[in-house]
Every structure is written in structure tokens, then in C-alpha cells.
C-alpha positions in Angstrom: -72.0 -73.1 2.2 -70.7 -70.6 4.8 -70.3 -71.8 8.3 -72.5 -70.3 11.1 -69.7 -68.3 12.6 -68.8 -66.7 9.3 -72.4 -65.7 8.8 -72.4 -63.8 12.1 -69.0 -62.2 12.2 -66.8 -60.5 9.6 -63.1 -59.7 9.5 -62.5 -56.0 9.3 -58.7 -55.8 9.8 -55.8 -58.3 9.8 -52.1 -58.2 10.6 -49.9 -61.2 9.7 -46.6 -61.7 11.5 -44.2 -64.4 10.1 -42.1 -65.9 12.9 -39.6 -68.2 11.3 -40.2 -70.8 8.7 -43.0 -72.8 10.4 -44.8 -70.3 12.6 -47.1 -67.4 11.7 -49.3 -65.2 13.9 -52.5 -63.6 12.8 -54.1 -60.7 14.6 -57.7 -60.2 13.3 -60.3 -57.6 14.3 -63.7 -59.1 14.0 -67.1 -57.4 13.8 -70.2 -59.0 15.2 -73.8 -58.6 13.9 -74.4 -56.2 16.8 -71.6 -53.9 15.5 -69.3 -54.8 18.3 -65.6 -55.7 17.9 -63.2 -58.3 19.3 -59.8 -59.7 18.4 -58.7 -63.2 17.5 -55.1 -64.1 18.0 -54.1 -67.1 16.0 -50.8 -69.1 16.0 -50.5 -71.3 12.9 -47.6 -73.8 12.8 -46.8 -76.1 9.9 -47.1 -79.7 11.0 -43.9 -81.7 11.2 -45.3 -84.4 8.9 -46.0 -81.7 6.3 -49.7 -82.4 6.2 -51.3 -79.0 6.9 -51.2 -76.7 9.9 -52.0 -76.7 13.6 -53.9 -73.6 14.8 -54.5 -72.2 18.2 -56.8 -69.3 18.8 -57.4 -66.8 21.6 -60.5 -64.6 21.5 -59.9 -61.2 23.2 -62.9 -59.0 24.0 -62.8 -55.2 24.3 -63.3 -55.2 28.0 -60.0 -57.1 28.4 -57.8 -55.1 25.9 -56.1 -53.0 28.5 -55.5 -55.7 31.0 -54.2 -58.1 28.3 -51.8 -55.5 26.9 -50.6 -54.5 30.3 -50.0 -58.2 31.3 -48.3 -59.0 28.0 -45.9 -56.0 28.3 -45.2 -56.7 32.0 -44.2 -60.3 31.1 -42.1 -59.2 28.1 -40.3 -56.5 30.1 -39.6 -59.0 32.9 -38.0 -61.4 30.5 -36.0 -58.6 28.8 -34.8 -56.9 32.0 -34.7 -59.5 34.7 -34.2 -62.9 33.0 -32.2 -62.3 29.8 -31.0 -58.7 29.9 -27.9 -59.3 27.7 -29.8 -60.9 24.8 -29.9 -58.8 21.6 -33.6 -58.6 20.9 -33.0 -56.6 17.7 -30.7 -59.2 16.2 -33.5 -60.4 13.9 -34.6 -57.0 12.8 -32.5 -57.2 9.6 -34.2 -60.5 8.7 -37.6 -59.0 9.3 -36.8 -56.0 7.2 -35.5 -58.2 4.3 -38.7 -60.3 4.5 -40.8 -57.2 4.4 -39.0 -55.8 1.4 -39.3 -59.2 -0.4 -43.0 -59.2 0.2 -43.3 -55.6 -1.2 -41.0 -56.2 -4.2 -41.6 -59.9 -4.9 -37.9 -60.5 -5.2 -35.9 -62.5 -2.6 -32.6 -61.3 -1.2 -30.8 -64.1 -3.0 -32.4 -63.2 -6.3 -31.4 -59.6 -5.8 -27.8 -60.6 -5.1 -27.8 -62.8 -8.2 -29.1 -60.0 -10.3 -26.4 -57.6 -8.9 -23.7 -60.2 -9.7 -25.0 -60.5 -13.2 -24.9 -56.7 -13.6 -21.2 -56.8 -12.6 -20.3 -59.3 -15.3 -19.1 -57.7 -18.5 -19.4 -59.7 -21.6 
């Protein structure tokens, strides 16, 4: 049986962002019965005891989109320029690219390296 919220609202677009081994963010565009849209921002973390996940959600309505985006960018820029200007924020870009390629190909980096090593062996 579908819950009451699911009967009223439908998910029209989703973006999943993996953030390490235990944390994932979900950005979902939801549509109401009245043909209106809002966002849900969900942080999902694996519980330390291994029994499921803990989720936190924020509902963001269209009238707040601009203020939310401006506030978020202001805080991020403050940290990047004033608090930790020497930190290399792109240092994890390679990891993110590898994860993206793995998701597209279905082959992990280690499996690809193993396959490359096997190709180099001459019998």
C-alpha cells in the first residue's frame, strides 16, 4: 500500500552524489498534485552498527531557491577563500571521475588494472 505522501507527490528528477564510503546525497525534484515543484535534499549515511541508514531531509520550495543558492555559495566561498584558502579542493576530482567511469562501465579501477596486467603477460 502506497503511503499518503507518495500518493500526492511524484519524483520527476533525481541526482545522486556519492560522498565517501558511508555518505550519499540525493537531490530530488518533486511534483505536487497541483503541478507545483519543490526539492528534497537528503543526506543518507550508513549506520556504524551496519544496520541500515540514517537519513536527514530538507524540503526546499521554489520561493526559496535563489536565497538558498546564494547563501550556500556565500558560505562555501567564505570557507574556500577566508578560512582554508590553501586547501586543494580539486584533490578528489580524480576519485570522483574514476567512480563515475566505474558506474558507466561496470568495471572497477582495480579490475581494469588487473585486466591490463593480464594482457601484458605472455604465455
